[in-house]
C-alpha atoms as one frame of an Amber mdcrd trajectory, in Angstrom:
protein
  25.501 -29.548  18.378  24.270 -33.027  18.642  23.480 -35.099  16.479  21.305
 -35.574  13.772  18.527 -38.085  14.783  18.499 -40.874  12.516  15.275 -40.307
  10.665  14.707 -44.303  11.121  15.897 -45.541  13.655  16.487 -45.112  17.659
  19.407 -45.351  20.328  17.338 -47.118  22.552  13.985 -49.151  22.178  10.896
 -48.331  22.691   9.436 -47.432  26.293   9.466 -51.443  27.984  12.110 -53.341
  25.670  14.849 -52.894  27.510  13.120 -55.007  30.140  11.856 -57.563  28.106
  15.035 -57.436  26.573  16.691 -58.310  30.182  13.701 -60.523  31.251  14.380
 -62.975  27.899  18.372 -62.739  29.194  16.716 -64.025  32.756  15.113 -66.754
  31.465  16.313 -67.801  28.829  20.281 -67.571  28.828  21.159 -71.573  27.236
  18.698 -70.432  23.748  20.128 -67.207  23.464  23.376 -68.614  23.803  22.572
 -71.589  21.123  23.691 -70.935  17.652  21.485 -72.583  16.132  18.802 -70.285
  17.169  19.945 -66.984  15.989  18.650 -66.760  11.993  18.728 -63.403  11.379
  16.341 -62.440   8.322  19.166 -62.424   5.695  20.011 -66.620   6.473  16.311
 -67.063   5.841  15.590 -69.886   3.233  14.314 -68.124   0.259  10.746 -68.762
   0.193   8.727 -67.573  -2.565   5.673 -65.043  -0.885   1.838 -65.600  -1.889
   0.097 -61.868  -2.855  -0.049 -59.453   0.160   2.785 -61.604   1.998   6.050
 -59.945   0.349   5.180 -56.439   2.269   4.759 -58.117   5.175   7.521 -59.890
   5.272  10.171 -57.027   4.257   8.417 -54.791   7.197   9.006 -57.211   9.823
  13.488 -58.167   8.845  13.341 -54.021   8.342  12.171 -54.036  11.782  14.410
 -56.552  13.364  17.192 -56.874  11.697  19.416 -55.905  14.275  20.808 -59.066
  15.951  19.270 -59.750  20.179  16.594 -62.099  21.461  13.732 -60.449  19.304
  14.963 -60.572  16.487  15.691 -64.277  16.429  11.873 -65.268  17.500  11.107
 -62.759  15.135  12.459 -64.270  12.081  11.651 -67.640  13.267   8.351 -66.713
  12.756   8.428 -65.220   9.529  10.537 -68.165   8.116   7.914 -70.619   9.703
   5.366 -68.656   8.207   6.706 -68.179   5.168   7.326 -72.083   5.093   4.147
 -72.983   5.622   1.836 -71.217   4.120   3.863 -71.871   0.409   3.524 -74.557
  -1.766   6.095 -77.814  -2.151   6.237 -76.494  -6.150   5.302 -72.498  -5.723
   9.342 -72.909  -7.638   7.781 -74.766 -10.351   4.490 -73.092 -11.098   3.180
 -69.431 -10.039   0.344 -69.057  -7.365  -3.017 -68.679  -8.641  -4.954 -66.036
  -7.842  -8.683 -66.341  -7.223 -11.193 -64.861 -10.357 -13.830 -62.850  -9.495
 -15.603 -62.055  -6.053 -15.590 -64.786  -2.861 -18.711 -65.942  -2.379 -20.637
 -64.111   0.688 -20.287 -66.105   3.205 -23.462 -67.703   5.192 -24.304 -66.157
   7.896 -25.962 -68.015  11.150 -27.993 -64.511  11.724 -31.237 -63.435   9.576
 -29.996 -60.169   8.291 -32.701 -57.576   8.229 -33.940 -55.536   5.023 -32.209
 -52.194   5.419 -34.655 -49.696   6.509 -36.703 -47.103   4.380 -35.167 -43.587
   4.573 -38.590 -41.830   5.247 -41.849 -44.417   5.145 -42.806 -46.561   8.169
 -45.389 -50.337   7.711 -46.404 -48.725  11.252 -46.513 -45.599  12.103 -45.467
 -43.443  15.258 -47.479 -42.267  17.476 -46.667 -39.284  17.090 -47.318 -39.821
  13.578 -50.988 -38.332  14.302 -53.299 -35.908  16.007 -54.696 -36.741  18.944
 -58.012 -38.950  18.652 -61.179 -36.243  19.094 -62.830 -39.359  21.032 -59.917
 -38.650  23.930 -60.288 -34.893  23.812 -62.842 -33.455  21.717 -61.060 -29.627
  21.670 -57.206 -31.414  21.027 -58.141 -30.430  17.406 -58.441 -27.061  18.067
 -55.212 -26.507  20.448 -52.853 -28.263  18.033 -54.627 -25.911  15.167 -53.571
 -23.190  17.693 -50.253 -24.359  18.496 -49.457 -24.576  14.472 -50.155 -20.870
  13.845 -47.874 -20.286  16.839 -45.033 -17.863  15.886 -43.067 -19.994  18.386
 -43.468 -23.334  16.504 -42.507 -22.207  13.027 -38.660 -23.338  12.238 -36.105
 -20.955  12.526 -35.117 -20.655   9.046 -38.760 -20.066   7.755 -39.598 -17.338
  10.236 -39.595 -14.168   8.679 -40.292 -12.153  11.287 -37.749 -13.587  13.385
 -34.966 -13.423  10.371 -35.623  -9.790  10.535 -34.670  -8.682  13.715 -32.308
  -7.252  14.503 -30.643  -9.879  16.682 -30.111 -11.509  13.166 -28.977  -8.752
  10.928 -25.414 -11.298  11.461 -27.146 -14.440   9.646 -28.768 -11.731   7.356
 -25.441 -10.603   6.331 -23.725 -14.122   5.598 -26.437 -15.526   3.649 -27.268
 -12.747   1.562 -23.069 -12.941   0.817 -22.842 -16.954   0.863 -25.993 -17.407
  -1.697 -24.471 -15.504  -5.117 -21.159 -16.418  -4.073 -21.355 -20.324  -3.422
 -23.039 -19.934  -7.058 -20.894 -18.040  -8.806 -18.422 -21.165  -7.384 -20.719
 -22.966  -8.529 -21.087 -21.765 -12.106 -16.675 -22.026 -12.527 -17.071 -18.013
 -13.077 -13.649 -15.932 -12.133 -13.692 -12.825 -13.313 -16.394  -9.844 -14.700
 -16.063  -6.517 -16.501 -18.529  -4.396 -13.625 -20.246  -2.047 -15.744 -22.640
   0.650 -13.863 -24.519   3.810 -15.423 -27.366   5.642 -15.539 -30.950   3.529
 -15.560 -32.754   6.859 -16.703 -30.792   6.681 -20.088 -33.014   4.768 -22.336
 -32.372   3.487 -26.141 -32.539   5.973 -28.146 -36.271   4.776 -30.302 -37.331
   4.851 -26.466 -36.104   8.643 -25.969 -37.261   9.888 -28.679 -40.697   8.965
 -28.479 -40.747  10.270 -24.933 -39.555  13.478 -25.677 -42.694  13.765 -29.460
 -44.909  13.028 -26.228 -43.494  15.760 -24.420 -44.029  17.953 -27.191 -47.475
  17.275 -27.801 -48.271  17.559 -24.628 -46.857  20.998 -24.284 -48.226  22.237
 -27.495 -52.150  20.985 -25.664 -50.688  23.126 -23.082 -48.427  26.481 -23.994
 -46.887  27.931 -20.310 -46.862  24.542 -18.990 -43.915  25.149 -16.609 -43.702
  21.651 -14.906 -43.648  20.219 -19.067 -41.210  22.419 -20.161 -39.036  21.374
 -17.417 -40.057  17.518 -18.449 -38.901  18.441 -22.061 -36.115  19.623 -21.633
 -34.843  17.017 -19.390 -36.186  14.501 -22.023 -33.961  16.046 -24.623 -30.627
  15.893 -22.776 -30.925  12.553 -22.062 -32.077  12.023 -25.571 -29.145  13.366
 -26.317 -27.165  11.016 -24.139 -28.820   8.235 -24.931 -25.962   7.536 -27.574
 -24.581   5.378 -24.720 -27.341   2.908 -24.383 -25.775   1.981 -27.817 -21.618
   1.872 -26.906 -23.135   0.389 -23.723 -24.749  -2.088 -25.377 -21.926  -2.873
 -28.681 -19.053  -3.134 -25.541 -21.930  -5.947 -23.912 -21.207  -7.673 -26.881
 -17.463  -7.484 -27.553 -16.606  -8.479 -24.095 -19.730 -11.153 -24.752 -18.029
 -12.772 -28.208 -14.482 -11.990 -26.810 -14.988 -13.791 -23.779 -17.529 -16.913
 -24.400 -15.033 -17.615 -27.183 -11.370 -17.326 -25.233 -12.386 -17.270 -21.368
 -14.254 -19.930 -21.249 -17.218 -18.308 -19.824 -15.111 -17.976 -16.987 -14.554
 -13.595 -17.663 -18.543 -12.299 -18.153 -20.044  -8.936 -18.099 -21.806  -7.657
 -14.616 -23.952  -5.073 -14.251 -26.848  -3.941 -11.365 -29.239  -5.382 -13.045
 -31.329  -2.594 -13.511 -32.983  -0.756 -16.947 -30.332   2.112 -18.537 -26.781
   1.519 -19.386 -27.199  -1.823 -17.105 -29.891  -2.559 -19.253 -27.424  -2.317
 -22.441 -24.580  -4.030 -21.284 -26.455  -7.147 -20.691 -28.167  -6.915 -23.613
 -24.778  -6.714 -25.658 -23.839 -10.059 -24.134 -27.347 -11.913 -25.453 -27.134
 -10.305 -28.362 -23.412 -11.865 -28.521 -25.302 -14.688 -27.400 -23.256 -15.473
 -24.196 -24.453 -15.000 -20.664 -23.819 -12.462 -18.096 -24.458 -11.111 -14.430
 -27.008  -8.981 -13.218 -26.823  -7.988  -9.440 -30.588  -6.975  -7.953 -31.173
  -4.987  -4.772 -34.535  -4.745  -3.028 -36.402  -1.561  -2.239 -39.453  -0.672
  -0.596 -41.040  -0.172  -3.743 -40.630  -3.075  -6.611 -38.071  -3.320  -9.106
 -37.461  -5.804 -12.261 -34.788  -6.789 -14.206 -33.591  -5.788 -17.146 -34.916
  -9.218 -19.313 -30.833  -9.567 -20.740 -29.772 -10.770 -17.643 -29.015 -15.043
 -17.700 -31.655 -16.443 -15.556 -29.838 -18.665 -13.747 -27.312 -15.347 -12.671
 -29.732 -12.726 -11.644 -29.476 -12.404  -7.727 -31.247 -10.483  -5.253 -29.219
  -8.848  -2.292 -31.399  -7.282   0.995 -27.905  -5.186   1.697 -26.283  -2.880
  -0.578 -22.868  -3.449   1.263 -22.830  -7.063   0.299 -24.133  -6.290  -3.133
 -21.359  -3.947  -3.897 -18.959  -6.538  -2.090 -19.689  -8.609  -4.839 -19.215
  -6.083  -7.830 -16.039  -6.184  -7.102 -14.911  -9.198  -5.512 -13.930 -10.366
  -9.344 -14.194  -7.359 -11.094 -11.299  -6.958 -13.832 -12.325  -3.647 -14.957
 -15.109  -1.149 -13.926 -16.715   0.868 -16.817 -19.116   3.927 -15.173 -21.340
   5.334 -17.657 -22.954   9.284 -17.568 -24.889   8.150 -13.952 -26.566   9.636
 -10.907 -25.836   8.980  -6.877 -25.673   5.181  -7.097 -23.322   5.652  -9.809
 -21.223   7.896  -8.183 -21.799   5.988  -4.658 -20.128   2.990  -6.834 -17.485
   4.894  -8.913 -16.283   6.622  -5.373 -16.250   3.671  -3.383 -13.930   1.924
  -5.919 -11.910   4.702  -5.978 -11.120   4.989  -2.799 -10.722   1.391  -2.374
  -7.463   2.067  -4.940  -6.104   5.160  -3.252  -6.363   3.224  -0.127  -4.546
   0.350  -1.557  -7.234  -2.051  -0.368  -8.079  -3.722  -3.230  -5.899  -4.257
  -6.133  -5.732  -1.708  -8.882  -7.929  -2.395 -11.757  -8.442  -0.106 -14.793
 -11.510   2.214 -14.025 -12.759   3.913 -17.052 -15.590   6.870 -17.356 -17.544
   6.802 -20.576 -18.766  10.664 -22.010 -15.305  12.957 -20.778 -17.834  15.939
 -21.339 -20.400  14.522 -18.360 -17.599  13.552 -15.985 -15.545  16.459 -16.342
 -18.415  18.443 -15.390 -19.666  16.103 -13.031 -16.278  15.464 -11.576 -13.761
  17.897 -11.595 -10.700  15.796 -10.441  -8.451  18.891 -11.101 -10.449  20.859
  -8.904  -9.624  18.681  -5.731  -6.048  18.352  -6.813  -5.828  22.441  -6.988
  -7.484  22.273  -3.125  -5.670  19.566  -1.898  -8.292  17.068  -0.826  -6.266
  14.650  -3.548  -2.556  13.788  -5.023  -1.852  14.230  -8.418  -1.418  11.166
  -9.112  -5.220  10.147  -7.200  -5.723  11.626 -11.444  -3.931   8.410 -12.939
  -6.148   5.804 -10.942  -9.497   6.013 -14.251  -9.203   7.401 -17.927 -11.480
   8.875 -20.374 -13.363   6.803 -23.670 -16.028   7.339 -26.067 -16.841   4.122
 -28.229 -16.963   0.784 -27.289 -14.239  -0.350 -29.224 -11.817   2.557 -27.024
 -12.659   1.087 -23.511 -12.349  -3.334 -24.609  -8.721  -1.714 -26.082  -8.198
   0.341 -23.433  -9.132  -2.401 -20.807  -6.769  -4.937 -22.879  -3.610  -2.735
 -23.005  -3.272  -1.943 -18.980  -3.445  -5.280 -18.697  -0.694  -5.997 -20.425
   1.109  -3.152 -19.224   0.176  -4.476 -15.603   1.365  -8.531 -16.220  -2.161
  -9.627 -16.087  -3.212 -10.637 -19.015  -7.312 -10.388 -19.434  -7.336 -13.230
 -22.916  -5.395 -15.971 -23.428  -2.005 -15.618 -25.181  -2.756 -16.518 -29.182
  -1.525 -19.919 -29.874  -1.272 -20.688 -26.150
């Protein structure tokens, strides 16, 4: 093993040092031999340096502390510079420092006034169209050019941005806009709530059942009305979950707005039904909440309880689902249809395959979910493992959902709320 190199010194000087040393020795042998000129840095008389000179002196002395001709010259130069710049009365009186900014030096040149960032005193030639007196048809031609799609700025050309070739750009900005805003507002974690858009609040469900009942009485035997009334009554039975979701949103809003400084909040798909209920609960509690809407072929309106500056609209389902899980600390699924199943099963797949860190998944309404999703059947058929049944659990009330999530995170070593007194 070789000797460890000194962190500050070299065994040989930098390139050219030996040549300079040999030249010095050839040209000035008498001066090198003269002991009067061999003054080391430590032999310099003590002087009091002005402000800013001490670091320079220390650096110079450290650089030329080794004996030799270069050290001799450096030491002498340093000593003479120090003596020349120190007042004879430096030891008796402190050096006075100038107070306030120094007056600007007068320049022999005229300094122009800074140019305006936009305006000019004289317009440039292209600031005006070609005059009609030079070419009567110029104006019409310029207007035709301005209407051309190729003249549109790329980031303002909707047709260009809709091309297959620009899909990558659309994917990037679909992700980036929401990401930038959530980061700007310091939102770190979310509790995501899914559920049917068709389950309305109880009073609205009761009114709808009453309307269908009245219509069927006026048209007895109408099979279409009978079918709609049957479905409406089943939705009325499930409307209790609207109140559960609303209460849960209020619990999360109160707890997190008070203890998490607003960095943990409810996130939904932004639509009506169960998503509206969760946003509404947070709204009732005076807390902010997030809604992620999606652009569809038909018009879609966000529910009115989302915080306006936290309501986003996506072009791609994939990017919307990415943002659902990017900050999620829990997923709560109320009874729902295809959309709810899509989001639920994708989350379970990501947890099962460990593509994301496990997080609590709560299915609200055990009776509904056991009928819609027979996990025991899947285990018996051998298409999933028994341990995959442990990726979620059931709950019925808002408190059961909340306490279950808190317990899961405590057991996982990732407490959702700050410790009391912490």
